Each structure stands twice: as structure tokens, then as C-alpha cells.
N, C-alpha and C positions, 0 to 999 in steps of 0.2 A: 504494500500500500504506500503510494507516494503522496504526501501531503503538500510538498513543494516541488514543482517540476524544475528541471534544469533551465537556467537562464544564462546565456552567453554574456559574460562580462570580463573585463580585463582587470581582474584583481589578483592579488598574490595567491590566494587559495585556488582560484579558477585555473591559474597557470600551473599548479602542481599536477603531477601525474596521478592517475586514478589509483595506482598501486600505493603510493605514499598516503593517500587519504583513506584507503581501505585499511592500511596498517594502523593509522590513527584511530579509525573507527573500532578496530578490533581491540586495541589497547584500552580504550574507554569502556567497551562492553565487558572486558575482562575485569576491570576494576569494579564494575557494578556487581559482578558475581561475588566479590569479596566483602564489600562494605555493607554493614548493617546499622551504621550510625551516621548521622548527617554531616559531621565535621569534615571528613575528607571529601564528601560529595560536594561541599561548597567550593573546595579547591578545584575539583573537576568542572563544576558549573562555571567558574570564572574562566577557565581555559576554553571551554566550549563557547562562552560568550565572546571571548577574544577572537577565536577562529571565525565565528559567525560574523563578527564586526568586520574582520578583514575580508570576508567573502561578500560583504555588503548585503546580507540577508535581510529580508523584510520580516521582522519579528511580529509586526502587527498582522500581516497576512498569515503567518504561521499560527498565531493565536486564534484568528478568525476561523481557520480550518481545523484546528486540533483542540479546540476548547473542550469538546466532549471527552477526548482522551485524557486531558489533564483532570477534568472533573471526575472521570471514572477512576483514575489513579488515587484520588483523595478518598473516594467512597470505598474502593477496594482495600486500600491500606488501613483505613480505620476499622473496617469490618474484620479483617484477618488479625489485626492487633488485639482484638478482644480475647484471643487465646494465648497471649503472651503473659502467662500468670505463674509459671513455675520457675524456681531458681535454677533448674537444670538448663533452661534456655538462655541463661546469661553467662557470659564469659569474662567480661571485664567490669561491668557495672556491679556495685555491691548489691547483694540479694535483698538486704533489708530496705534499700531504696527502690530498686527496680520493681520488686513485687509488691510494693505498697499499693493497696487497693484504694482507688478514688471513688469508683462506682462499681458495685457488684451487680451483675445482671442475672447470673444463674449460680447456684451453689456448686461445690466441687463434685457432688455425687449425682448431678443431673444426667440422665440417660442421653446417649447420642451426642448431645451438645457439649457435655462436660462443663468445666469451670470457665465461665465467661465474665470478664471484668475489665474495667478501664484501669490500667496501671501506668506508672511512669515509664517503665521499659516498653510497654505497648505503644505509648504515644511517641517515644523516641523511634521505635521500629517503624511505626506508621509514617512518620516524617521522612525517614530514610527511604522507605519504599516509594512514597509519593515523589520524592526527588529523583529517584532512579528512573521511574517511568517517564517523568517529565523530561529528564535529561536525555534518556534514550531516544525519545521522540525528536528532541531538538538536534541531537548529533546525527541522527538519520536524515533529518531534513537538510542540515548543512551539507551532508554528503551528496544527496540527490540534487540539491540546488546548485552545487558547484561542479558536478561531474556528470557528463552525458551517460545515459544508461547504456549506450552502445559500448563505451569503454569498460563499464562495470561488467557487462555480459562477456566481453572479450576476455577479461581476466578470469572471471568465474569459470568460463568454458575450458580453461586450461587445467582446472582442478576437477570439475565434474563434467559428465557428458554434455555436449553443446545443446542437445535437444532438451535436456532437463533445465539447463540454464535459460534457454529461450522461454520455456513454459513459466519459470519463476518470474523472469523479468516482464513477460507479457501480462501476467497477473498483477504485478506491481504497477505497471503502466496503465492498466485498465481502469483503476479506481479514479484518478483525477479526470480522465476523459469522460467517464460516466457521470461524475459529479457535475461537470460543466453542462452536460446534457440535461441533467435533472434540474439544475439552476435555471436553464433556459425554459424548460417545461413549466416550472413554478412561476416564472415571470409571465409567461404567456397565460397561465391559468389565472393569475392575479389580475391581469388586464381584462379578463372576462368576468371579474367579480368573485373569483374563488377565494375562500378563506377557511381556515381550520381553527377558528377561535371559539367555537361553541363549548359551553360548559358541560354539555351532555356527552359522556364518553362514547356512546353509540353513534351519535352524530359526528363526532370527531373521526371515528374509524371510517364512517361512510364518506366523509369529505376527502379522505386520502385517495379515493378512487380516481379522480381526474388527474392526479399526478402519478400514482402508482402504476397504472396500466400503460400509459405512454412510456414511462421509464423502463418497464419490462420490455416493451417493443424495441426501444432504443438499445437496450443491452443485448437483445437477441440479434438486432441488426448489426451491431458492432462485432459480435462474435462471428456472424456470417461473413462480413466483409474481411475480417482477419483470416478466416479459413480460406477464402478465395485468394487473398493476397499470398498466403503461404503456398498454396498449390501453384499459383502462377509463377512463383519464383523457384519452384522445384525444391522446396525445403526438405531436407532429409536424404536427398540423392547423394550428396557429397558434403564433406565438412566445409563450412563457410570459410572464405578467404579472409585472413586477418588484414584489415585495411590500415591499421595503425599499430606500429611496433612501440612497445613501452620502453621509454628511455628515461633514466633517472638523471636529473640535473643536480647541481650543487644544492639548490634550494630544496629539492626532494629529499636528498640525503640528510640535510640539516633538520627538516621537518620530521623525518622518520626517527632520527637520533633523539630529538626532543620528546617525541611521543613515547619512545621506549624508555628513555631516562626518567620521565615523569612517572610512568607506570611502575618502573622498577623501584623508585624511591618510595612511593606510596605502598607498594607491596612489602618492602622491607620494614617499613614503619608498622604495617599491619602485623607482620610476622613476629617482630621482636618486641614491639611496644604495645601491641593490641590497638593501635590507632585505627578506628573504624569498626572494631568489634563491639557487639552489644554487651 
């Protein structure tokens, strides 16, 4: 799913090779798997914001398209954090502080659900999870905004079969195109007096029809056009020719070294000092 499509710009980040940006993306995602506390994530957030600024990314546009994902991360993080109630779940935070119950929802012997409560450790963990999801969305958008999908596909196809890489990237590319079609359909429906503001839930479901069915037709039409284009180009008969050879410039090497160095420092702090452990 691409929330921000590639825009050709003459920025430092746009001029970097796709390989260096994929390595940066990989190091950031690796750090997300380690950290369960917000402090190191704030450092990663600052670095992502710096790279996004250098790429001249439109944060307002990203927020307009991904607000639902950010909101979902908050709801999901708070929900899962209700089960952070046991001292065995803590590694660095003192148990007497982390497991202190602020609001108890269910007792410890509750069937199926178990012990659910709002604790200090749970709130810290929820904050970290929300940050990780929000930052993962942001770093993915910086990657897709500054790197053509064709270059990403070319690199991925060197690791996995090119047919599989095409299917993955076609699915990723399909979302923004379909969303533009849906936005056009909604604008056309509004110009004809359509609205979904009724307080009656049944009426709200019915009012979706003028948008839903045209959107389904558009999705089916896009799929049909893609299949015809694939057949017309004889996709699958032979391996596609690589149009651009990846070459690492001095700026690419510096960016890769910076990404690996940052990830290595934070990993060592996590390993030896528990920086980022709950």
C-alpha cells in the first residue's frame, strides 16, 4: 500500500540510489523490532524527520492520507497495553512501578480475558507501539516518495522471483490509483446531492451504494486493463531486461554508513544498557 507516490525532485534523498534507501529502511525497521520504550524511538523519529525534510516530503499530504492508520495505531496500542500487568513482562522498569494499577478492568482470574488493567508499563508500551506504527508508516512513505517503484522492483527481483516481485509491487501501486478513482466518484456523487451524514445507521449503509458500486466497477476495470497490458507485453516469457544498473556514489556510501552506524549504536545501547527495553 503506497500512501505517497513517487515525485521526481532534485533533492539529496531523491538522488540517492534505491539500494542505499532500502538499507536505511531496513535498519529502521530492525530497530523497531527491538525497542519497546519511547526514548530511542524519539531519536529515530528525529532522523526520519530529517530525511523527510531533505526529501522535501509533504507531511500535510501524508497526514491527510494516513490519519486512519495513525488513529488505528493509538487504539490498537492502548487496547493491547491492557494486558501488560505482570512483572515477568518487564525487563528494565522496576516491577513495583511498572505494574502499579491505575484502573483495573477485569480481575486476575477472569476467564479468557485474564487480568486487564491500565498500568504505567502498559501506557509506556502503548506509547512505544503507537510511535513504531506511526514511524513505520512515515519511513515507508519517505521511501516511496523519493524512489521510483521500478527501481525498488528491480532490486527486489534480484532476491526473489521477478514474477513475485511484480505481483507485490502491482498490489502496492494499486491502492493510490484506486483511491484517486474513489475520490473522483465521491466528488461526482456530491455534485449530485449525495451525502452520508444521516444519523440512522441503516440509512448511512444505504447511502454508501452510489459510491461503493462504481468503485467496485473501477477496481475491476483497472484489474482488467492491467491483465491486458501484461499479456500485450508478453510478461513471463523471459526475464525482464534491467534498464538501470545500480551504482553507488560517495553520497550513497556515506548514507549507508550513517544508517548502519546509527542502528549499531542504538542496538549496543539496547544490549548493554537496556536502552529501549520495557
